[in-house]
Structures are given as structure tokens and as C-alpha cells.
N, C-alpha and C positions, 0 to 999 in steps of 0.2 A: 317577433310578431312584426308584421309590416305596419308602416306607417298608414295612419288614416288619412286618406287624401279625399277633402270634401269641396276645396275651390282650386279649379286651375285656370291660369291666366295665360293667355294666347296674343301677344303683341303681332299685330300685323303691319307689315309696313304695305301699305296699298300701292306706293308707286311700282313694288315688285310683285304684288299678289297674282298679277297676271301671268309672271314667269314659273310661278311655283309656290304650291298650297300644301307643302309635306309638312310643315309644321302644325297648320291649321287642322289636318285632317289626323295627325298623331294627337293632337290635344282633343280631338273629338272621339278618338278611340279610346284615349286614358279615360276621358270623362264618363264615357259610356262602361267602360270596363269596372271603374268603380263608383260608379253612381254619383258623380260629381256635377257639381255646377260648373260651368264654363263662362270666363269672362273674357270676351274678345274687346281687345283695345286697339287703338291707332294712336300715334302719336304725331300733333300737327305741329310746327314750328310756330315761335313766338312770333316770326315776322314773316310772312308769305313772301317769296320771291316772284309771284304772279300777283301784280298790283289789282287784277280783277277779282281777287277773291278778298270780299269786303268783310266777310263773317267767317273767319277760319272754323270755327267751331261747326257751324251748321253745313259748311261745304263738305267738310271729312265726315261728318253724321252721316250726311247724304251717300257718299261713297261707301262708308262702313255698311250702312244698311243695305247698298245695291250689292256689296261682296258676301253679305250673310244671305241675301235673296239668291244669288247665284250658287251659294255653296249653303244650303239649309242644314242647320245643325239637327235636322230631326226632333226626335224626342228629349233631347239633351236641354235642361234648363240652361237658359244662355242669356246672359247681360251683356250690352254692347256700350262702349263709352270711347269719347275722345277726350285725350290729355293733351295740354298746351305746354311744350316747353323742350328741352333736351331730351332725347330718347331714352339713353341708357339711364339717366337720373329718375324720369318720371317711371320708369317701367319699375325700378327698385323702390321708389317712393311708394308707388300707388299698391304694388305686391305688400309692403309692411303694412301700411293703412288697412286695407282690406283683409288682412290676415291669410293670406294666399298659401295654399301648402304645396304648390308646385306651378313653376314656370314653364311652357314649352314653348319654343322661340327658334327661329332660323339660325344659323351660325354665322351667315354673312350675305351679302348682295350675292341673289343667284348667278347673277352674270360675271360677278369676279370669284373664280375659282382658285386665285392663286394662295389666298389665304387660309390658315388653319382654323382660325375663329377670328370674327370679325371684332372690330372694337365695342360694338354695343354688345354682342353676345359675350365678350372676355369682361365686360365691366358688370354686366348682370350677373354673371359667373362668380365673380369675386366679391360682390358686395350685397347679394341679395341674403336674405336670412333664411330663405325656405329653398327646396331642392330644386334645381335647372335642369330640364331636358333640353339639349341642344340638338337640334335635326340639322343633318348635313343637307346642301341641296343636292337635287336628283340631277345623274349627269345623263 
């Protein structure tokens, strides 16, 4: 009997989202197929490189809302959230905390195609307590 998937987590790197939305699109398809809730997150750094960004959480929340407006989830129940900290650690921690059944994420920066698996995806695959679906960048 296949596992029941009720919650799907899709971390989105908004710095690369313009290049490739394959993982987000796959997460939408999986949520639709399984009747699952989709949680879309982005992870902001603890300390912004751009000193003009005074409220990191608010800045990235606006960017995430704009991403979802440009890529609407349709009738899929969707929650969005901004996490702060180390990307790979925050994804694993949040997935455990929210009891996520499946993480759907990019394999690496879509502009860097030399790697089989990026460091973030590799850490998540090795440390997440749920299944991880890794989507390769489109060529």
C-alpha cells in the first residue's frame, strides 16, 4: 500500500526561481495528484549581504508572495513561509517540525550543472526524516 502524503514541502530559492521552477511545478503536480497541502518556503540568511534590507523576513515574504502570484497554485491548499538561517538545516528542521511527508526540491543551482547533487539537496536527502524528491534542473 502506498504511503499517504498529506503535506508536501517545496523550498524555493528565490534568487534562482527565475531560471527554473521545475521543482515547484513538480510539487504542485504531486499535491494535486495526492490531494495534499503544499507548503512553499524560502530561507533568508541570518545576515543579509544587502545592507538596504532592514527587515529580512518581510522583504523575502514579499518576494515569495510575488513568486506565488506569478506561479499560482490553483486550487491546491498552499501555505507560504519565510525561514531564517542556514538553508539545509532550516529545511530539515521545518520538515520535522511540521511533520511533512514529502520534500520536493531542486538538485542544485540551475546555473551550475557540473554537480550531480548540490550541497543543500545532499544534506536534506541525508538528514530529512521524510522522503525527498530531488528534481534535476532543466537543460
